[in-house]
C-alpha positions in Angstrom: 139.4 -33.1 39.2 140.3 -29.5 39.9 142.7 -27.4 37.8 144.8 -24.6 39.1 146.2 -21.9 36.9 149.0 -19.7 38.3 149.9 -16.3 36.8 152.3 -13.5 37.3 149.7 -11.0 36.1 150.9 -7.6 35.0 148.2 -5.9 37.2 147.7 -8.3 40.1 151.1 -9.9 40.4 151.3 -13.5 41.6 147.7 -15.0 41.6 145.9 -18.1 40.8 142.6 -19.3 39.4 140.8 -22.6 40.4 138.5 -24.4 37.9 136.3 -27.4 38.8 136.1 -29.8 35.8 132.5 -30.8 36.5 129.2 -28.9 36.0 128.7 -26.0 36.6 132.4 -25.5 36.2 132.9 -23.3 39.3 135.7 -20.8 39.2 137.5 -19.2 42.1 139.9 -16.3 41.5 142.5 -15.4 44.2 144.2 -12.0 44.0 146.3 -10.0 46.5 145.7 -6.3 47.0 149.2 -5.7 48.2 150.7 -7.1 45.0 148.3 -5.0 43.0 149.2 -1.9 44.9 152.9 -2.6 44.5 152.5 -2.6 40.7 150.5 0.5 40.8 153.1 2.3 42.8 155.9 1.1 40.5 154.0 2.5 37.5 153.6 5.9 39.2 157.2 6.1 40.4 156.5 5.8 44.1 159.4 4.2 46.0 158.6 1.5 48.5 160.0 -1.6 50.2 157.9 -4.7 50.4 158.6 -7.8 52.6 156.3 -10.7 51.9 152.8 -9.4 52.1 153.4 -6.1 53.8 155.0 -2.7 53.1 157.6 -1.6 55.6 158.4 1.7 53.8 156.5 3.9 51.3 158.0 7.2 50.1 154.6 8.9 49.5 152.0 7.2 51.8 149.2 9.6 51.1 149.4 8.9 47.3 149.7 5.2 48.0 146.6 5.3 50.2 144.6 7.1 47.5 145.6 4.4 45.0 144.7 1.6 47.5 141.3 3.1 48.0 140.5 2.5 44.4 141.0 -1.3 44.6 137.4 -1.9 45.7 136.1 0.2 42.8 137.7 -1.8 40.0 135.4 -3.2 37.3 135.5 -6.6 39.0 132.9 -8.4 36.9 134.7 -7.5 33.6 138.0 -8.5 35.2 136.7 -11.9 36.4 135.0 -12.6 33.1 138.3 -12.1 31.3 140.0 -14.7 33.6 137.0 -17.1 33.1 137.2 -16.9 29.3 140.9 -17.5 29.4 140.7 -20.9 31.2 137.2 -22.2 30.4 137.0 -23.1 26.7 133.2 -23.9 26.9 132.5 -20.2 27.2 133.6 -19.8 23.6 131.7 -22.9 22.3 129.0 -24.7 24.2 128.2 -21.9 26.6 128.8 -19.0 24.3 127.0 -15.9 25.4 126.7 -17.1 29.0 128.6 -15.5 31.9 129.3 -16.4 35.5 127.5 -14.9 38.5 130.4 -13.6 40.5 130.4 -13.4 44.3 133.0 -12.5 46.9 133.7 -15.8 48.8 136.3 -14.2 51.2 137.3 -10.6 51.5 140.3 -9.5 53.7 140.8 -5.8 54.3 143.9 -4.8 56.2 144.9 -1.5 57.9 148.7 -1.3 58.2 150.5 1.1 60.5 154.2 1.3 59.7 156.7 2.3 62.4 160.1 3.9 61.9 161.6 2.1 64.9 160.8 -1.6 65.3 161.6 -1.5 69.0 158.4 0.6 69.5 156.3 -2.1 68.0 157.9 -4.8 70.2 157.4 -2.8 73.4 153.8 -1.7 72.6 152.5 -4.7 70.9 152.7 -6.9 74.0 150.5 -4.3 75.9 148.1 -4.1 72.9 147.7 -7.8 72.7 147.2 -8.2 76.4 144.7 -5.4 76.4 142.8 -7.0 73.5 142.8 -10.4 75.0 141.7 -9.3 78.5 139.7 -6.1 78.1 137.7 -6.8 74.8 134.6 -8.6 75.8 132.0 -10.3 73.5 129.9 -7.2 73.2 133.0 -5.1 72.3 133.9 -7.5 69.5 130.4 -7.4 68.2 130.5 -3.6 68.2 133.7 -3.6 66.2 131.8 -5.6 63.5 128.9 -3.1 63.6 126.5 -5.4 65.5 124.9 -5.3 68.9 124.9 -8.2 71.4 121.4 -9.1 72.3 119.5 -11.8 74.2 118.6 -13.8 71.0 122.2 -14.0 69.8 123.2 -17.6 69.7 126.8 -18.1 68.6 130.3 -18.6 70.0 132.6 -15.6 70.1 136.3 -16.7 70.3 139.5 -15.0 70.9 142.8 -16.8 70.2 146.5 -15.9 70.2 149.1 -17.5 67.9 152.9 -17.0 67.8 155.1 -17.9 64.8 158.4 -16.6 63.5 158.1 -13.0 62.5 154.4 -12.8 63.2 152.3 -12.7 66.4 148.6 -12.4 66.1 145.4 -12.2 68.1 142.1 -13.2 66.4 138.5 -12.6 67.4 136.0 -14.8 65.5 132.2 -14.3 65.3 130.1 -16.5 63.0 132.7 -17.1 60.4 134.0 -13.5 60.3 136.9 -12.3 62.3 139.2 -9.4 63.2 142.9 -10.1 63.5 145.8 -8.0 64.9 149.3 -8.8 63.6 152.8 -7.7 64.5 154.3 -8.2 61.0 158.1 -8.3 60.5 158.6 -6.5 63.7 157.8 -3.1 62.2 154.2 -3.2 60.9 151.0 -3.3 63.0 148.2 -4.8 61.0 144.5 -4.8 61.8 142.6 -7.0 59.4 138.9 -7.7 59.0 138.0 -10.9 57.2 134.4 -11.4 55.9 133.2 -14.8 54.9 129.6 -14.3 55.9 128.5 -10.8 54.7 124.9 -11.4 55.7 126.0 -10.8 59.3 126.5 -7.1 58.3 123.8 -4.5 57.8 124.0 -1.9 55.0 121.7 1.0 54.1 120.0 0.9 50.7 118.4 3.9 49.0 114.8 3.3 48.2 113.5 3.6 44.6 110.8 6.0 43.7 108.6 6.7 46.7 110.0 3.8 48.7 112.1 5.0 51.7 115.6 3.8 52.3 116.1 0.7 54.5 118.7 -1.5 56.1 119.3 -5.0 54.7 122.0 -7.7 54.9 125.1 -7.3 52.8 125.1 -9.7 49.8 128.0 -11.7 48.4 127.7 -10.2 44.9 131.1 -8.9 43.8 129.6 -5.6 42.8 129.3 -4.9 46.6 133.1 -4.7 47.0 133.0 -1.0 47.9 130.6 -1.8 50.8 132.9 -4.6 51.9 135.7 -2.1 52.1 133.7 0.5 54.0 132.5 -1.9 56.6 136.0 -3.4 57.0 137.6 0.0 57.3 135.0 1.0 60.0 135.8 -2.2 61.9 139.5 -1.7 61.7 139.2 1.9 62.8 137.0 1.0 65.8 139.5 -1.6 66.9 142.4 0.9 66.7 140.4 3.5 68.6 139.9 0.9 71.4 143.6 0.2 71.5 144.6 3.9 71.5 144.5 4.5 75.2 147.2 1.8 75.8 149.8 3.5 73.5 151.8 5.3 76.2 151.2 4.0 79.7 154.2 5.8 81.2 152.9 9.3 80.3 149.4 8.2 81.5 150.7 7.4 84.9 152.2 10.9 85.2 149.0 12.6 84.1 147.0 10.6 86.7 148.0 13.2 89.3 145.7 15.7 87.6 142.5 13.9 88.6 143.6 13.3 92.1 143.1 17.0 92.9 139.7 18.8 93.4 138.2 20.1 90.2 136.1 23.2 89.7 133.4 23.6 87.0 131.5 26.9 87.0 130.7 27.9 90.6 130.8 24.4 91.9 133.8 22.4 93.2 134.0 18.6 92.8 135.9 16.1 94.9 139.1 14.5 93.6 138.9 11.0 92.1 140.5 8.2 94.1 142.2 5.8 91.6 142.2 2.9 94.2 138.7 3.4 95.4 136.5 0.6 94.3 133.5 2.9 93.4 135.6 5.2 91.2 137.4 2.3 89.5 134.1 0.6 88.7 132.8 3.8 87.2 136.0 4.0 85.0 135.4 0.5 83.8 131.8 1.2 82.9 132.7 4.3 80.9 135.7 3.1 78.9 134.1 -0.1 77.5 134.7 -0.6 73.8 131.0 -0.5 72.9 131.0 3.2 73.7 133.7 4.1 71.2 131.4 4.4 68.2 128.3 6.1 69.4 129.0 7.2 73.0 126.8 6.3 75.9 123.8 7.5 77.9 123.4 7.8 81.6 121.1 4.7 81.7 123.9 2.7 80.1 126.3 3.5 82.8 123.7 2.9 85.5 123.0 -0.5 84.2 126.8 -1.4 84.1 127.0 -0.2 87.7 124.3 -2.6 88.8 121.4 -0.1 89.1 118.0 -1.8 88.8 115.8 1.1 87.7 112.5 1.1 89.5 109.1 1.5 87.9 108.1 4.1 90.5 108.8 7.5 88.9 110.1 9.1 92.2 112.5 6.3 93.0 113.7 6.1 89.4 114.3 9.9 89.4 116.5 9.5 92.5 118.4 6.6 90.9 119.0 8.7 87.7 120.2 11.6 89.8 122.8 9.5 91.5 124.2 8.3 88.2 124.2 11.8 86.7 126.2 13.1 89.7 128.9 10.6 88.9 128.9 11.7 85.3 129.1 15.4 86.3 132.1 14.5 88.4 133.8 12.9 85.3 132.9 15.9 83.2 134.4 18.3 85.8 137.7 16.5 85.6 137.6 16.6 81.7 137.3 12.8 81.4 134.1 12.8 79.4 132.2 15.4 77.4 128.6 15.7 76.3 127.9 15.1 72.6 126.8 18.1 70.6 123.3 19.6 70.2 120.5 18.3 72.3 122.0 14.8 72.5 121.9 13.1 75.9 124.9 11.0 75.0 128.5 11.4 76.3 131.8 10.4 74.9 135.2 9.8 76.5 137.8 12.4 75.8 141.3 11.5 74.8 142.6 12.5 78.2 139.9 10.6 79.9 140.7 7.4 77.9 144.3 7.6 79.0 143.6 8.4 82.7 140.9 5.8 83.2 142.6 3.0 81.4 145.8 3.8 83.2 144.0 3.6 86.5 142.5 0.2 85.6 145.8 -1.2 84.5 147.5 0.2 87.6 145.0 -1.6 89.9 144.7 -4.9 88.1 148.2 -5.5 86.8 150.9 -3.3 88.3 149.8 -2.7 91.9 149.8 -6.4 92.9 153.4 -6.8 91.6 154.5 -3.6 93.3 153.0 -4.7 96.7 154.6 -8.2 96.3 158.0 -6.6 95.5 157.6 -4.3 98.5 
């Protein structure tokens, strides 16, 4: 038999605790960070409006965010021990002096973006959802979660879409962990990372004594909550960055004229870019891939995406690299990409470049066939 205890806790709001009535008397504690934040804001006099599990208005968002950031740093072991002693009488008798080993069974970390006008969300969310479903490939989703797709990877990566009253969501699942995007209550965009298998994430640990620091798998121990939050926030931010170029397609179309004219960089003039030309479009698609949002890209990455099979012969390989570098110099001349600082050989896409290149891809793949059909 399993016992459920429901509370309106003064700190966590509505929550419940699940106790198994057989050895080793497993306990699961379920709390909601939004309800905890609501009580914190109430105690500090910050006005807000909450609908279900989301905030649609906060008077002082900066202060609220600072409070929310402290949720992962709470003394979780002490808090959970308190709930355990409250519902398990054996901790005061038979098992006196013993304590539970607490782990995080499931952690959900959400990044909410509130809009003043719900019509913006309705108009933009359809484009965001379509972009995420069509343009985010398996390697993009792996990158969002801080991993790299490699030949030895053996798992299914799924993307699913679900519609229900008041909420439309798209979900990307990788080995029991997932990233979801919601349209909540028609006015809040939510990106949420859910971690069930923390061992899929790598974290850096500082070495002790003379031992150097090293990377290791994240553990389930509840004391790692801060690392859970950092990893989830990074995933959410990478997902939002990948969606950013889709935010205003109308203005992107107007700006496309800028790259259709010759560009001059230094003493050299570069040809205009042809948005409908297959070679230029393939170059755009290779550069704006989601995997490049975090760390940028190298010339060899783009060459591989363009189907270049680099030869072993140094002279031939040099010519192949030169052809790819000429393409990158063309994009740099038009301001679509820039070189990363220092002596780095990596490039990153500029904000203007992300808008232009994504708009060109959408124009060719989605809008142009409809326009031609209508004509």
